PyMOL Python script that loads the backbone (N, CA, C, O; Angstrom):
from pymol import cmd

cmd.read_pdbstr("""\
ATOM      1  N   UNK A   1      51.259 150.677 126.039  1.00  0.00           N
ATOM      2  CA  UNK A   1      50.389 150.086 126.974  1.00  0.00           C
ATOM      3  C   UNK A   1      50.995 148.914 127.622  1.00  0.00           C
ATOM      4  O   UNK A   1      50.705 148.600 128.777  1.00  0.00           O
ATOM      5  N   UNK A   2      51.780 148.304 126.941  1.00  0.00           N
ATOM      6  CA  UNK A   2      52.437 147.076 127.755  1.00  0.00           C
ATOM      7  C   UNK A   2      54.095 147.478 127.755  1.00  0.00           C
ATOM      8  O   UNK A   2      54.964 146.667 127.436  1.00  0.00           O
ATOM      9  N   UNK A   3      54.336 148.712 128.122  1.00  0.00           N
ATOM     10  CA  UNK A   3      55.752 149.197 128.352  1.00  0.00           C
ATOM     11  C   UNK A   3      56.552 148.351 129.261  1.00  0.00           C
ATOM     12  O   UNK A   3      55.982 148.115 130.327  1.00  0.00           O
ATOM     13  N   UNK A   4      57.725 147.833 129.116  1.00  0.00           N
ATOM     14  CA  UNK A   4      58.541 147.129 129.763  1.00  0.00           C
ATOM     15  C   UNK A   4      57.998 145.444 129.868  1.00  0.00           C
ATOM     16  O   UNK A   4      58.611 144.622 130.548  1.00  0.00           O
ATOM     17  N   UNK A   5      56.947 145.158 129.200  1.00  0.00           N
ATOM     18  CA  UNK A   5      56.643 143.870 129.160  1.00  0.00           C
ATOM     19  C   UNK A   5      57.198 143.147 127.762  1.00  0.00           C
ATOM     20  O   UNK A   5      57.137 143.678 126.653  1.00  0.00           O
ATOM     21  N   UNK A   6      57.710 141.924 128.021  1.00  0.00           N
ATOM     22  CA  UNK A   6      58.253 141.242 126.913  1.00  0.00           C
ATOM     23  C   UNK A   6      57.578 139.962 126.789  1.00  0.00           C
ATOM     24  O   UNK A   6      57.287 139.391 127.840  1.00  0.00           O
ATOM     25  N   UNK A   7      57.256 139.367 125.591  1.00  0.00           N
ATOM     26  CA  UNK A   7      56.551 138.055 125.479  1.00  0.00           C
ATOM     27  C   UNK A   7      57.930 137.100 125.279  1.00  0.00           C
ATOM     28  O   UNK A   7      58.781 137.416 124.448  1.00  0.00           O
ATOM     29  N   UNK A   8      58.038 136.130 125.963  1.00  0.00           N
ATOM     30  CA  UNK A   8      59.274 135.372 125.763  1.00  0.00           C
ATOM     31  C   UNK A   8      58.623 133.834 125.378  1.00  0.00           C
ATOM     32  O   UNK A   8      58.288 133.097 126.305  1.00  0.00           O
ATOM     33  N   UNK A   9      58.487 133.459 124.166  1.00  0.00           N
ATOM     34  CA  UNK A   9      57.933 132.143 123.812  1.00  0.00           C
ATOM     35  C   UNK A   9      59.097 131.107 124.170  1.00  0.00           C
ATOM     36  O   UNK A   9      60.260 131.174 123.773  1.00  0.00           O
ATOM     37  N   UNK A  10      58.554 130.160 124.982  1.00  0.00           N
ATOM     38  CA  UNK A  10      59.733 129.179 125.336  1.00  0.00           C
ATOM     39  C   UNK A  10      59.577 128.158 124.292  1.00  0.00           C
ATOM     40  O   UNK A  10      58.486 127.859 123.807  1.00  0.00           O
ATOM     41  N   UNK A  11      60.916 127.529 123.894  1.00  0.00           N
ATOM     42  CA  UNK A  11      60.916 126.650 122.895  1.00  0.00           C
ATOM     43  C   UNK A  11      60.393 125.411 123.232  1.00  0.00           C
ATOM     44  O   UNK A  11      60.701 124.992 124.348  1.00  0.00           O
ATOM     45  N   UNK A  12      59.610 124.661 122.475  1.00  0.00           N
ATOM     46  CA  UNK A  12      59.244 123.320 122.952  1.00  0.00           C
ATOM     47  C   UNK A  12      60.280 122.381 122.552  1.00  0.00           C
ATOM     48  O   UNK A  12      60.778 122.262 121.433  1.00  0.00           O
ATOM     49  N   UNK A  13      60.562 121.674 123.703  1.00  0.00           N
ATOM     50  CA  UNK A  13      61.648 120.715 123.412  1.00  0.00           C
ATOM     51  C   UNK A  13      61.114 119.426 123.722  1.00  0.00           C
ATOM     52  O   UNK A  13      60.434 119.154 124.712  1.00  0.00           O
ATOM     53  N   UNK A  14      61.542 118.484 122.612  1.00  0.00           N
ATOM     54  CA  UNK A  14      61.009 117.214 122.774  1.00  0.00           C
ATOM     55  C   UNK A  14      62.342 116.403 122.954  1.00  0.00           C
ATOM     56  O   UNK A  14      63.431 116.868 122.620  1.00  0.00           O
ATOM     57  N   UNK A  15      62.176 115.132 123.517  1.00  0.00           N
ATOM     58  CA  UNK A  15      63.091 114.152 124.003  1.00  0.00           C
ATOM     59  C   UNK A  15      63.133 112.867 123.114  1.00  0.00           C
ATOM     60  O   UNK A  15      62.062 112.288 122.937  1.00  0.00           O
ATOM     61  N   UNK A  16      64.176 112.405 122.582  1.00  0.00           N
ATOM     62  CA  UNK A  16      64.102 111.117 121.797  1.00  0.00           C
ATOM     63  C   UNK A  16      65.485 110.345 122.236  1.00  0.00           C
ATOM     64  O   UNK A  16      66.540 110.964 122.368  1.00  0.00           O
ATOM     65  N   UNK A  17      65.375 108.996 122.440  1.00  0.00           N
ATOM     66  CA  UNK A  17      66.527 108.201 122.575  1.00  0.00           C
ATOM     67  C   UNK A  17      66.509 107.390 121.301  1.00  0.00           C
ATOM     68  O   UNK A  17      65.499 106.836 120.864  1.00  0.00           O
ATOM     69  N   UNK A  18      67.796 107.360 120.694  1.00  0.00           N
ATOM     70  CA  UNK A  18      68.052 106.527 119.659  1.00  0.00           C
ATOM     71  C   UNK A  18      69.044 105.515 119.876  1.00  0.00           C
ATOM     72  O   UNK A  18      69.974 105.708 120.659  1.00  0.00           O
ATOM     73  N   UNK A  19      68.906 104.446 119.232  1.00  0.00           N
ATOM     74  CA  UNK A  19      69.822 103.233 119.263  1.00  0.00           C
ATOM     75  C   UNK A  19      70.879 103.531 118.243  1.00  0.00           C
ATOM     76  O   UNK A  19      70.597 103.669 117.052  1.00  0.00           O
ATOM     77  N   UNK A  20      72.057 103.627 118.698  1.00  0.00           N
ATOM     78  CA  UNK A  20      73.298 103.805 117.749  1.00  0.00           C
ATOM     79  C   UNK A  20      74.285 102.794 117.820  1.00  0.00           C
ATOM     80  O   UNK A  20      74.934 102.623 118.853  1.00  0.00           O
ATOM     81  N   UNK A  21      74.453 102.087 116.769  1.00  0.00           N
ATOM     82  CA  UNK A  21      75.575 101.122 116.716  1.00  0.00           C
ATOM     83  C   UNK A  21      77.018 101.784 116.250  1.00  0.00           C
ATOM     84  O   UNK A  21      77.028 102.811 115.572  1.00  0.00           O
ATOM     85  N   UNK A  22      78.073 101.210 116.608  1.00  0.00           N
ATOM     86  CA  UNK A  22      79.299 101.691 116.341  1.00  0.00           C
ATOM     87  C   UNK A  22      80.159 102.378 117.354  1.00  0.00           C
ATOM     88  O   UNK A  22      81.381 102.470 117.238  1.00  0.00           O
ATOM     89  N   UNK A  23      79.436 102.875 118.389  1.00  0.00           N
ATOM     90  CA  UNK A  23      80.193 103.659 119.295  1.00  0.00           C
ATOM     91  C   UNK A  23      80.893 102.498 120.256  1.00  0.00           C
ATOM     92  O   UNK A  23      80.313 101.524 120.734  1.00  0.00           O
ATOM     93  N   UNK A  24      82.250 102.845 120.408  1.00  0.00           N
ATOM     94  CA  UNK A  24      83.079 102.037 121.028  1.00  0.00           C
ATOM     95  C   UNK A  24      83.739 102.610 122.276  1.00  0.00           C
ATOM     96  O   UNK A  24      84.245 101.839 123.091  1.00  0.00           O
ATOM     97  N   UNK A  25      83.757 103.971 122.469  1.00  0.00           N
ATOM     98  CA  UNK A  25      84.462 104.519 123.578  1.00  0.00           C
ATOM     99  C   UNK A  25      83.854 106.010 123.923  1.00  0.00           C
ATOM    100  O   UNK A  25      82.879 106.424 123.296  1.00  0.00           O
ATOM    101  N   UNK A  26      84.396 106.687 124.813  1.00  0.00           N
ATOM    102  CA  UNK A  26      84.049 108.006 125.206  1.00  0.00           C
ATOM    103  C   UNK A  26      84.331 109.036 124.090  1.00  0.00           C
ATOM    104  O   UNK A  26      83.711 110.098 124.040  1.00  0.00           O
ATOM    105  N   UNK A  27      85.323 108.678 123.158  1.00  0.00           N
ATOM    106  CA  UNK A  27      85.665 109.508 122.148  1.00  0.00           C
ATOM    107  C   UNK A  27      84.704 109.599 121.065  1.00  0.00           C
ATOM    108  O   UNK A  27      84.521 110.597 120.368  1.00  0.00           O
ATOM    109  N   UNK A  28      83.972 108.245 120.954  1.00  0.00           N
ATOM    110  CA  UNK A  28      82.935 108.219 120.004  1.00  0.00           C
ATOM    111  C   UNK A  28      81.565 109.074 120.571  1.00  0.00           C
ATOM    112  O   UNK A  28      80.886 109.794 119.838  1.00  0.00           O
ATOM    113  N   UNK A  29      81.353 108.895 121.732  1.00  0.00           N
ATOM    114  CA  UNK A  29      80.332 109.699 122.579  1.00  0.00           C
ATOM    115  C   UNK A  29      80.522 111.107 122.305  1.00  0.00           C
ATOM    116  O   UNK A  29      79.577 111.776 121.885  1.00  0.00           O
ATOM    117  N   UNK A  30      81.818 111.683 122.533  1.00  0.00           N
ATOM    118  CA  UNK A  30      82.165 113.078 122.457  1.00  0.00           C
ATOM    119  C   UNK A  30      81.961 113.518 120.802  1.00  0.00           C
ATOM    120  O   UNK A  30      81.436 114.596 120.523  1.00  0.00           O
ATOM    121  N   UNK A  31      82.339 112.757 119.953  1.00  0.00           N
ATOM    122  CA  UNK A  31      82.101 113.086 118.698  1.00  0.00           C
ATOM    123  C   UNK A  31      80.665 113.398 118.284  1.00  0.00           C
ATOM    124  O   UNK A  31      80.322 114.428 117.702  1.00  0.00           O
ATOM    125  N   UNK A  32      79.854 112.380 118.653  1.00  0.00           N
ATOM    126  CA  UNK A  32      78.426 112.622 118.421  1.00  0.00           C
ATOM    127  C   UNK A  32      77.836 113.725 119.226  1.00  0.00           C
ATOM    128  O   UNK A  32      76.946 114.427 118.747  1.00  0.00           O
ATOM    129  N   UNK A  33      78.325 113.917 120.505  1.00  0.00           N
ATOM    130  CA  UNK A  33      77.788 115.117 121.223  1.00  0.00           C
ATOM    131  C   UNK A  33      78.104 116.449 120.598  1.00  0.00           C
ATOM    132  O   UNK A  33      77.243 117.315 120.438  1.00  0.00           O
ATOM    133  N   UNK A  34      79.479 116.600 120.217  1.00  0.00           N
ATOM    134  CA  UNK A  34      79.910 117.712 119.609  1.00  0.00           C
ATOM    135  C   UNK A  34      79.126 118.104 118.203  1.00  0.00           C
ATOM    136  O   UNK A  34      78.734 119.239 117.934  1.00  0.00           O
ATOM    137  N   UNK A  35      78.984 117.004 117.410  1.00  0.00           N
ATOM    138  CA  UNK A  35      78.331 117.377 116.178  1.00  0.00           C
ATOM    139  C   UNK A  35      76.892 117.590 116.274  1.00  0.00           C
ATOM    140  O   UNK A  35      76.334 118.315 115.450  1.00  0.00           O
ATOM    141  N   UNK A  36      76.179 116.962 117.303  1.00  0.00           N
ATOM    142  CA  UNK A  36      74.695 117.331 117.539  1.00  0.00           C
ATOM    143  C   UNK A  36      74.599 118.702 118.216  1.00  0.00           C
ATOM    144  O   UNK A  36      73.645 119.418 117.912  1.00  0.00           O
ATOM    145  N   UNK A  37      75.587 119.171 119.188  1.00  0.00           N
ATOM    146  CA  UNK A  37      75.471 120.297 119.814  1.00  0.00           C
ATOM    147  C   UNK A  37      75.497 121.430 118.841  1.00  0.00           C
ATOM    148  O   UNK A  37      74.814 122.431 119.056  1.00  0.00           O
ATOM    149  N   UNK A  38      76.224 121.326 117.819  1.00  0.00           N
ATOM    150  CA  UNK A  38      76.418 122.188 116.795  1.00  0.00           C
ATOM    151  C   UNK A  38      75.219 122.633 115.972  1.00  0.00           C
ATOM    152  O   UNK A  38      75.183 123.728 115.411  1.00  0.00           O
ATOM    153  N   UNK A  39      74.223 121.722 115.926  1.00  0.00           N
ATOM    154  CA  UNK A  39      72.845 121.940 115.302  1.00  0.00           C
ATOM    155  C   UNK A  39      72.033 122.802 115.997  1.00  0.00           C
ATOM    156  O   UNK A  39      71.734 122.644 117.180  1.00  0.00           O
ATOM    157  N   UNK A  40      71.611 123.847 115.196  1.00  0.00           N
ATOM    158  CA  UNK A  40      70.543 124.741 115.711  1.00  0.00           C
ATOM    159  C   UNK A  40      69.310 124.076 116.145  1.00  0.00           C
ATOM    160  O   UNK A  40      68.649 123.432 115.331  1.00  0.00           O
ATOM    161  N   UNK A  41      68.933 124.194 117.449  1.00  0.00           N
ATOM    162  CA  UNK A  41      67.673 123.574 117.887  1.00  0.00           C
ATOM    163  C   UNK A  41      67.830 122.377 118.842  1.00  0.00           C
ATOM    164  O   UNK A  41      66.907 121.919 119.515  1.00  0.00           O
ATOM    165  N   UNK A  42      69.232 121.866 118.831  1.00  0.00           N
ATOM    166  CA  UNK A  42      69.457 120.735 119.759  1.00  0.00           C
ATOM    167  C   UNK A  42      69.874 121.576 121.145  1.00  0.00           C
ATOM    168  O   UNK A  42      70.766 122.411 121.296  1.00  0.00           O
ATOM    169  N   UNK A  43      68.991 121.097 122.013  1.00  0.00           N
ATOM    170  CA  UNK A  43      69.298 121.739 123.525  1.00  0.00           C
ATOM    171  C   UNK A  43      70.279 120.807 124.432  1.00  0.00           C
ATOM    172  O   UNK A  43      71.161 121.299 125.136  1.00  0.00           O
ATOM    173  N   UNK A  44      70.038 119.443 124.341  1.00  0.00           N
ATOM    174  CA  UNK A  44      70.968 118.651 125.106  1.00  0.00           C
ATOM    175  C   UNK A  44      71.156 117.375 124.531  1.00  0.00           C
ATOM    176  O   UNK A  44      70.263 116.883 123.841  1.00  0.00           O
ATOM    177  N   UNK A  45      72.358 116.708 124.768  1.00  0.00           N
ATOM    178  CA  UNK A  45      72.700 115.567 124.222  1.00  0.00           C
ATOM    179  C   UNK A  45      73.450 114.688 125.287  1.00  0.00           C
ATOM    180  O   UNK A  45      74.263 115.157 126.084  1.00  0.00           O
ATOM    181  N   UNK A  46      73.109 113.430 125.221  1.00  0.00           N
ATOM    182  CA  UNK A  46      73.816 112.526 126.264  1.00  0.00           C
ATOM    183  C   UNK A  46      74.012 111.143 125.292  1.00  0.00           C
ATOM    184  O   UNK A  46      73.068 110.661 124.666  1.00  0.00           O
ATOM    185  N   UNK A  47      75.166 110.672 125.270  1.00  0.00           N
ATOM    186  CA  UNK A  47      75.441 109.546 124.625  1.00  0.00           C
ATOM    187  C   UNK A  47      76.182 108.329 125.556  1.00  0.00           C
ATOM    188  O   UNK A  47      77.050 108.586 126.389  1.00  0.00           O
ATOM    189  N   UNK A  48      75.777 107.213 125.320  1.00  0.00           N
ATOM    190  CA  UNK A  48      76.432 106.052 126.094  1.00  0.00           C
ATOM    191  C   UNK A  48      76.808 104.919 125.080  1.00  0.00           C
ATOM    192  O   UNK A  48      75.959 104.276 124.462  1.00  0.00           O
ATOM    193  N   UNK A  49      78.242 104.723 124.960  1.00  0.00           N
ATOM    194  CA  UNK A  49      78.646 103.647 124.065  1.00  0.00           C
ATOM    195  C   UNK A  49      78.401 102.317 124.878  1.00  0.00           C
ATOM    196  O   UNK A  49      78.373 101.309 124.173  1.00  0.00           O
ATOM    197  N   UNK A  50      78.251 102.162 125.998  1.00  0.00           N
ATOM    198  CA  UNK A  50      77.848 100.974 126.778  1.00  0.00           C
ATOM    199  C   UNK A  50      76.383 100.638 126.528  1.00  0.00           C
ATOM    200  O   UNK A  50      76.094  99.468 126.277  1.00  0.00           O
ATOM    201  N   UNK A  51      75.591 101.419 126.569  1.00  0.00           N
ATOM    202  CA  UNK A  51      74.271 101.321 126.124  1.00  0.00           C
ATOM    203  C   UNK A  51      73.773 101.355 124.818  1.00  0.00           C
ATOM    204  O   UNK A  51      72.658 100.944 124.497  1.00  0.00           O
ATOM    205  N   UNK A  52      74.733 101.924 123.949  1.00  0.00           N
ATOM    206  CA  UNK A  52      74.585 102.021 122.556  1.00  0.00           C
ATOM    207  C   UNK A  52      73.354 103.065 122.224  1.00  0.00           C
ATOM    208  O   UNK A  52      72.673 102.943 121.205  1.00  0.00           O
ATOM    209  N   UNK A  53      73.159 104.038 123.135  1.00  0.00           N
ATOM    210  CA  UNK A  53      72.104 104.994 122.880  1.00  0.00           C
ATOM    211  C   UNK A  53      72.565 106.487 122.719  1.00  0.00           C
ATOM    212  O   UNK A  53      73.693 106.784 123.112  1.00  0.00           O
ATOM    213  N   UNK A  54      71.770 107.418 122.174  1.00  0.00           N
ATOM    214  CA  UNK A  54      71.998 108.702 122.136  1.00  0.00           C
ATOM    215  C   UNK A  54      70.568 109.305 122.568  1.00  0.00           C
ATOM    216  O   UNK A  54      69.505 108.984 122.036  1.00  0.00           O
ATOM    217  N   UNK A  55      70.707 110.192 123.576  1.00  0.00           N
ATOM    218  CA  UNK A  55      69.356 110.788 123.960  1.00  0.00           C
ATOM    219  C   UNK A  55      69.576 112.253 123.547  1.00  0.00           C
ATOM    220  O   UNK A  55      70.594 112.881 123.837  1.00  0.00           O
ATOM    221  N   UNK A  56      68.452 112.788 122.787  1.00  0.00           N
ATOM    222  CA  UNK A  56      68.597 114.095 122.465  1.00  0.00           C
ATOM    223  C   UNK A  56      67.481 115.032 122.749  1.00  0.00           C
ATOM    224  O   UNK A  56      66.351 114.665 122.427  1.00  0.00           O
ATOM    225  N   UNK A  57      67.621 116.041 123.237  1.00  0.00           N
ATOM    226  CA  UNK A  57      66.430 117.110 123.538  1.00  0.00           C
ATOM    227  C   UNK A  57      66.496 118.195 122.409  1.00  0.00           C
ATOM    228  O   UNK A  57      67.496 118.888 122.222  1.00  0.00           O
ATOM    229  N   UNK A  58      65.401 118.278 121.707  1.00  0.00           N
ATOM    230  CA  UNK A  58      65.526 119.318 120.548  1.00  0.00           C
ATOM    231  C   UNK A  58      64.193 119.955 120.228  1.00  0.00           C
ATOM    232  O   UNK A  58      63.121 119.379 120.413  1.00  0.00           O
ATOM    233  N   UNK A  59      64.320 121.179 119.736  1.00  0.00           N
ATOM    234  CA  UNK A  59      63.076 121.985 119.263  1.00  0.00           C
ATOM    235  C   UNK A  59      62.896 121.489 117.832  1.00  0.00           C
ATOM    236  O   UNK A  59      63.740 121.724 116.968  1.00  0.00           O
ATOM    237  N   UNK A  60      61.739 120.774 117.591  1.00  0.00           N
ATOM    238  CA  UNK A  60      61.352 120.285 116.271  1.00  0.00           C
ATOM    239  C   UNK A  60      61.034 121.462 115.387  1.00  0.00           C
ATOM    240  O   UNK A  60      60.995 121.229 114.179  1.00  0.00           O
ATOM    241  N   UNK A  61      60.796 122.714 115.806  1.00  0.00           N
ATOM    242  CA  UNK A  61      60.607 123.795 114.935  1.00  0.00           C
ATOM    243  C   UNK A  61      61.984 124.357 114.305  1.00  0.00           C
ATOM    244  O   UNK A  61      62.003 125.158 113.370  1.00  0.00           O
ATOM    245  N   UNK A  62      63.022 123.887 114.875  1.00  0.00           N
ATOM    246  CA  UNK A  62      64.222 124.306 114.402  1.00  0.00           C
ATOM    247  C   UNK A  62      65.096 123.068 113.661  1.00  0.00           C
ATOM    248  O   UNK A  62      65.853 123.220 112.702  1.00  0.00           O
ATOM    249  N   UNK A  63      64.819 121.909 114.298  1.00  0.00           N
ATOM    250  CA  UNK A  63      65.624 120.769 113.681  1.00  0.00           C
ATOM    251  C   UNK A  63      64.820 119.569 113.647  1.00  0.00           C
ATOM    252  O   UNK A  63      64.065 119.296 114.580  1.00  0.00           O
ATOM    253  N   UNK A  64      64.951 118.773 112.534  1.00  0.00           N
ATOM    254  CA  UNK A  64      63.938 117.521 112.513  1.00  0.00           C
ATOM    255  C   UNK A  64      64.733 116.323 113.051  1.00  0.00           C
ATOM    256  O   UNK A  64      65.955 116.371 113.192  1.00  0.00           O
ATOM    257  N   UNK A  65      64.055 115.340 113.320  1.00  0.00           N
ATOM    258  CA  UNK A  65      64.564 114.028 113.833  1.00  0.00           C
ATOM    259  C   UNK A  65      65.386 113.380 112.716  1.00  0.00           C
ATOM    260  O   UNK A  65      66.381 112.702 112.969  1.00  0.00           O
ATOM    261  N   UNK A  66      64.922 113.617 111.414  1.00  0.00           N
ATOM    262  CA  UNK A  66      65.730 113.037 110.297  1.00  0.00           C
ATOM    263  C   UNK A  66      67.186 113.834 110.212  1.00  0.00           C
ATOM    264  O   UNK A  66      68.206 113.254 109.839  1.00  0.00           O
ATOM    265  N   UNK A  67      67.164 115.145 110.579  1.00  0.00           N
ATOM    266  CA  UNK A  67      68.401 115.942 110.441  1.00  0.00           C
ATOM    267  C   UNK A  67      69.349 115.245 111.613  1.00  0.00           C
ATOM    268  O   UNK A  67      70.509 114.899 111.386  1.00  0.00           O
ATOM    269  N   UNK A  68      68.790 115.111 112.710  1.00  0.00           N
ATOM    270  CA  UNK A  68      69.470 114.560 113.977  1.00  0.00           C
ATOM    271  C   UNK A  68      70.238 113.127 113.498  1.00  0.00           C
ATOM    272  O   UNK A  68      71.433 112.849 113.594  1.00  0.00           O
ATOM    273  N   UNK A  69      69.246 112.405 113.007  1.00  0.00           N
ATOM    274  CA  UNK A  69      69.858 110.938 112.603  1.00  0.00           C
ATOM    275  C   UNK A  69      70.893 110.928 111.454  1.00  0.00           C
ATOM    276  O   UNK A  69      71.718 110.017 111.385  1.00  0.00           O
ATOM    277  N   UNK A  70      70.854 111.972 110.517  1.00  0.00           N
ATOM    278  CA  UNK A  70      71.740 112.319 109.389  1.00  0.00           C
ATOM    279  C   UNK A  70      73.151 112.667 110.131  1.00  0.00           C
ATOM    280  O   UNK A  70      74.228 112.117 109.902  1.00  0.00           O
ATOM    281  N   UNK A  71      72.914 113.644 111.017  1.00  0.00           N
ATOM    282  CA  UNK A  71      74.280 114.110 111.762  1.00  0.00           C
ATOM    283  C   UNK A  71      74.890 112.973 112.346  1.00  0.00           C
ATOM    284  O   UNK A  71      76.109 112.840 112.233  1.00  0.00           O
ATOM    285  N   UNK A  72      74.235 112.164 112.933  1.00  0.00           N
ATOM    286  CA  UNK A  72      74.838 110.915 113.695  1.00  0.00           C
ATOM    287  C   UNK A  72      75.571 110.013 112.565  1.00  0.00           C
ATOM    288  O   UNK A  72      76.758 109.706 112.668  1.00  0.00           O
ATOM    289  N   UNK A  73      74.823 109.650 111.567  1.00  0.00           N
ATOM    290  CA  UNK A  73      75.248 108.903 110.423  1.00  0.00           C
ATOM    291  C   UNK A  73      76.608 109.543 109.852  1.00  0.00           C
ATOM    292  O   UNK A  73      77.588 108.866 109.539  1.00  0.00           O
ATOM    293  N   UNK A  74      76.535 110.861 109.764  1.00  0.00           N
ATOM    294  CA  UNK A  74      77.650 111.553 109.010  1.00  0.00           C
ATOM    295  C   UNK A  74      78.921 111.429 109.963  1.00  0.00           C
ATOM    296  O   UNK A  74      80.056 111.584 109.513  1.00  0.00           O
ATOM    297  N   UNK A  75      78.691 111.162 111.215  1.00  0.00           N
ATOM    298  CA  UNK A  75      79.896 110.701 112.227  1.00  0.00           C
ATOM    299  C   UNK A  75      80.411 109.306 111.898  1.00  0.00           C
ATOM    300  O   UNK A  75      81.522 108.979 112.314  1.00  0.00           O
ATOM    301  N   UNK A  76      79.733 108.529 111.233  1.00  0.00           N
ATOM    302  CA  UNK A  76      80.254 107.164 110.867  1.00  0.00           C
ATOM    303  C   UNK A  76      79.527 106.199 111.878  1.00  0.00           C
ATOM    304  O   UNK A  76      80.153 105.213 112.269  1.00  0.00           O
ATOM    305  N   UNK A  77      78.373 106.401 112.281  1.00  0.00           N
ATOM    306  CA  UNK A  77      77.581 105.528 113.136  1.00  0.00           C
ATOM    307  C   UNK A  77      76.233 105.264 112.487  1.00  0.00           C
ATOM    308  O   UNK A  77      75.721 105.999 111.642  1.00  0.00           O
ATOM    309  N   UNK A  78      75.708 104.141 112.966  1.00  0.00           N
ATOM    310  CA  UNK A  78      74.303 103.632 112.388  1.00  0.00           C
ATOM    311  C   UNK A  78      73.297 103.945 113.386  1.00  0.00           C
ATOM    312  O   UNK A  78      73.529 103.760 114.581  1.00  0.00           O
ATOM    313  N   UNK A  79      72.283 104.370 113.000  1.00  0.00           N
ATOM    314  CA  UNK A  79      71.095 104.706 113.711  1.00  0.00           C
ATOM    315  C   UNK A  79      69.994 103.509 113.371  1.00  0.00           C
ATOM    316  O   UNK A  79      69.454 103.380 112.272  1.00  0.00           O
ATOM    317  N   UNK A  80      69.784 102.724 114.437  1.00  0.00           N
ATOM    318  CA  UNK A  80      68.749 101.639 114.223  1.00  0.00           C
ATOM    319  C   UNK A  80      67.431 101.989 114.881  1.00  0.00           C
ATOM    320  O   UNK A  80      66.478 101.213 114.804  1.00  0.00           O
TER     321      UNK A  80
END
""", "prot")
cmd.dss("prot")
cmd.show_as("cartoon", "prot")
cmd.util.cbc("prot")
cmd.orient("prot")
């Protein structure tokens, strides 16, 4: 009946900006971006050591905010 028709459920992406202490350079930013990008459900990451922020776009059905925070802490930074 629906031959050739596919249902494509778009992932719901939420955006959050976290205050992150301890980033001092571009290398710190890259470490956080690499770690978060490896998490299933993370769609986009931007980090700024100057602003001390990390912005994350993520699918909450696949990754929780707590998992995102734990990933940043595991890299040696503090989320406030």
